[in-house]
C-alpha positions in Angstrom: 19.3 -14.8 3.9 16.5 -16.9 2.3 13.8 -14.7 3.8 15.5 -11.6 2.3 15.6 -13.3 -1.1 11.9 -14.2 -0.9 11.0 -10.7 0.2 13.0 -9.2 -2.7 11.4 -11.5 -5.3 8.0 -10.8 -3.8 8.6 -7.1 -3.9 9.8 -7.2 -7.5 6.7 -9.2 -8.5 4.5 -6.8 -6.6 6.0 -3.7 -8.3 5.5 -5.3 -11.7 1.9 -6.2 -11.0 1.1 -2.9 -9.2 2.5 -1.1 -12.2 0.3 -3.1 -14.5 -2.8 -2.3 -12.5 -1.9 1.4 -12.6 -1.1 1.3 -16.3 -4.4 -0.3 -17.3 -6.6 2.8 -17.2 -3.9 5.0 -18.6 -3.5 2.6 -21.6 -7.2 2.4 -22.1 -7.6 6.2 -22.0 -4.8 6.8 -24.4 -6.3 4.5 -27.1 -4.1 1.6 -26.3 -7.1 -0.6 -25.5 -5.7 -3.8 -26.9 -2.6 -3.5 -24.7 -4.8 -2.6 -21.7 -6.8 -5.8 -22.4 -3.6 -7.9 -22.5 -2.4 -6.3 -19.2 -5.8 -7.0 -17.7 -5.4 -10.6 -18.6 -1.9 -10.8 -17.1 -3.2 -9.4 -13.8 -6.2 -11.8 -14.0 -3.7 -14.6 -13.9 -2.3 -13.3 -10.6 -5.9 -13.0 -9.3 -6.5 -16.6 -10.2 -3.3 -17.7 -8.4 -4.5 -15.8 -5.3 -8.0 -17.3 -5.4 -6.6 -20.8 -5.8 -4.3 -20.2 -2.8 -6.9 -18.9 -0.4 -6.3 -15.2 -1.3 -2.7 -15.5 -0.2 0.4 -15.1 -2.4 2.3 -18.4 -2.6 5.4 -16.5 -1.7 3.8 -15.6 1.6 3.6 -19.3 2.4 7.2 -19.8 1.5 8.4 -16.8 3.5 6.5 -18.1 6.5 8.8 -21.1 6.8 11.7 -18.8 7.6 10.2 -16.5 10.3 7.7 -16.4 13.1 6.9 -12.7 12.2 3.4 -12.3 10.9 3.1 -8.6 10.4 1.4 -7.6 7.2 4.7 -6.9 5.6 6.8 -9.8 7.0 7.2 -11.3 3.5 7.6 -8.1 1.3 9.5 -4.8 1.4 6.4 -2.6 1.6 5.2 -0.3 4.4 3.0 -2.2 6.8 -0.1 0.0 6.0 0.3 -0.8 2.2 0.9 -4.5 2.7 -2.2 -4.6 5.0 -4.4 -2.8 2.5 -2.8 -4.0 -0.7 -5.7 -6.2 -2.0 -8.3 -3.5 -1.2 -6.4 -0.7 -2.9 -5.2 -2.5 -6.0 -8.4 -4.6 -6.2 -10.4 -1.4 -6.6 -7.9 0.1 -9.0 -8.1 -3.1 -11.1 -11.9 -2.9 -11.2 -11.7 0.8 -12.2 -9.2 -0.2 -15.0 -11.5 -2.9 -16.1 -14.5 -0.5 -16.3 -12.4 2.1 -18.2 -11.1 -0.5 -20.6 -14.6 -1.8 -21.3 -15.8 1.7 -21.8 -12.9 2.4 -24.2 -13.7 -0.7 -26.2 -17.4 0.2 -26.5 -16.7 3.8 -27.6 -14.2 2.8 -30.3 -15.3 3.8 -33.8 
């Protein structure tokens, strides 16, 4: 029961942050550069948390207390391939969003 609750919370947080990462370039390209910058900062807070925790989500450590399973998705309701490649996929999308946002700032009149 506790593991399910942790997985649910982890999934909800992931959906929100993944949505932010996807929204960043869209916001920047639609002249919402200030909002894109704020969203970049929000995601940066998550990046800082990951870096301070050895590139692991703190919820992963909590979930590990309740199971011996260590598949890539043991702590979140995502397909295993996505959980395994999550940082790579969304890391690159974040960098792309950062570049587009910087370009949008520099091209403002």
